[in-house]
N, C-alpha and C positions, 0 to 999 in steps of 0.2 A: 503494499499499499504506500504509493508515492508521498501521501498527504501525511502520513504518519511517520517516513522517513524524512520529510522535511521539516517536522517540528522537532525531532530529535537531532536533527543536523543543525537547526538553529540554536539548541538548549547546549550542545556540544561545540559548537564554533569556536570558542574560546576568545574570541574578537567581539567588542561591542555593537550591537545592533541599534540603529537610530531608525525607529519608524518616523515616515513623512507621512501625515494624512492629508488628502487633499480633495475630500469628497465623501462616500458613503462606506463603511468599515462595518459590513453586515454578515452573517454567518460566519463562513470560512475567513472572510476578511477580518473579522473582529478578532477570529483566532491568530491569525497571522500578526495581526496588530499587537494582541497581548503577548506574542512570544516575542518582541523585542525589549530591549533593555530600558530604552527612553523612547517617548512618544511625543511628537510635536505636531498638533493638528491645526488646521484652520479652524477658525470660529462658526463655520457654517457646516460643518462636516456631521454627520448622524452616526450612530453606532446600535447595533442590536443584533438579537437572534430571533428573526422572523420566523424560524422553521416551523415553530408550532402552530403558527398560521396555515401551514399547509400539510398537516399531521403528521410533522417528524420532529424529533428533539435533537437537539446539537451535541451528539455523542461525540464527533470527533474532535470538538475542541473544547468540551468540557473539563479536562483535565488541566488545560491551559488557562481557561477563563477562571478556575475556582483558585488558581495562585495568583491572580490579578485582580478579580473583583469580589468585592465582600459578599458572604455567604447570601445573605438576604436581598442584597441587590440583584446577584446573579440568579436568584431562585425567580425574582419577579421579573427579571429579565428574560428568563428562558419562558416561564409561563405564560406572562401576556403577549409578548413578541412584539413590544413597543420600541418604537426609537429612543434613543438617549441622545442629549445633545453634547459637543466637546466639553461644554461648562459644568455640566451635570459630572461627567467622569472624572473632570479634573478634580473637583470637590471631592470627590471619593479617594483621591490617589492613583489614578488609572492612566490618567494622561500628565505629562510633566507639564508642557506648554501648550497654551491655545493661543493662536496668534492671527491676525487678519491675513487674508490671502498672500498681499504684498510683502510680508513679513516672514513666510513660510520657508522659503528657500535661505535667505540671509541666517535665520533663527537656526535651521538645521546644519549649515556650513560652520555657524560660531561654535556649535556643541561639538562638529566633526573634528574642527580644528583644536578645540581643547583636548578632546580624546587623544587626539595624535601627538600631543605633546607627553602624553603620560608614558611610563615605563610598560613596555608591550608584556615584559614577562609578569611585572606584577598586576597587569590587567588581566590577563590569562588566567594566570592564579588565583588572581580574587574573584573573577567573575565564575570560573568553575566551581570554586569553593563556594559563592553565593549560593549557586542553584544545588550542590551535592548537599548541601548540610539542611536544606529546607525539608526534608523528609525524615531526617534524623532525630532521635529523641534530645533531648535538652543536653543531657550530659555526655552524649556520644558527639555531638555537634561542637561541644567545647572543647573535647579532646581532639577531635579531626583538626577544628581550626587552630587551634595550639599547634599542632605539627605542621600546619599550612604557614603559619606565620613565621614557625623556624624554616622553612624552604624559604619563602620569599625574603626575609631578612638575610640571606646568606647569597644573595644573587649580586652579579658586579652591578646592575641598576640599583640596586638597595644602597650599596657602597658610595656609587657616584651621584646618588641623590642626596645621601646625608652631607657627603663633602660639598656639595654644591650650596646647601642650605647653608654651611657654615662660613662658605665662601661669598654667599651673598650672590650668586649668579644661577643663572638657569642650568638645570641638568641636561647632559650630553646622554640621553641613555641609548644602550645599544641592543636592547632586548634579549640580553644574559644575564 
């Protein structure tokens, strides 16, 4: 199933995914949007799971949606099939930024430029650990994250970042 493979690939990519929403994100489109790490949407976009309106349930995206949208909100969305505005979802923490149409591309570029300045190895380890720990129990997550902290703190990028901080300059990360 290519849809399942796509969602797994997005989760395991190891690089940040910035979603750019310039229209409607309905059904599978909402699943793709919620698979992104950061979402930027135009203020006129709508979101929803209209599947129930045609006698279907959004099974293929539910595992993703329940990790991004609060439970009661998601159940209402799935059961009623209504559309939600970008502003409504931003107020719930689902969308990071809602902007006018003319600010969509500049905002996405600004975020991408900021991300590009970060350590690639720290970003990969951090993003991967974020998603892996979410299904662990609390103690297991703490132990796992402690190990990941030890790993990331021993990288060349970590040493460069600390050195650059004390030298009051921008770091030159190599991704190692």
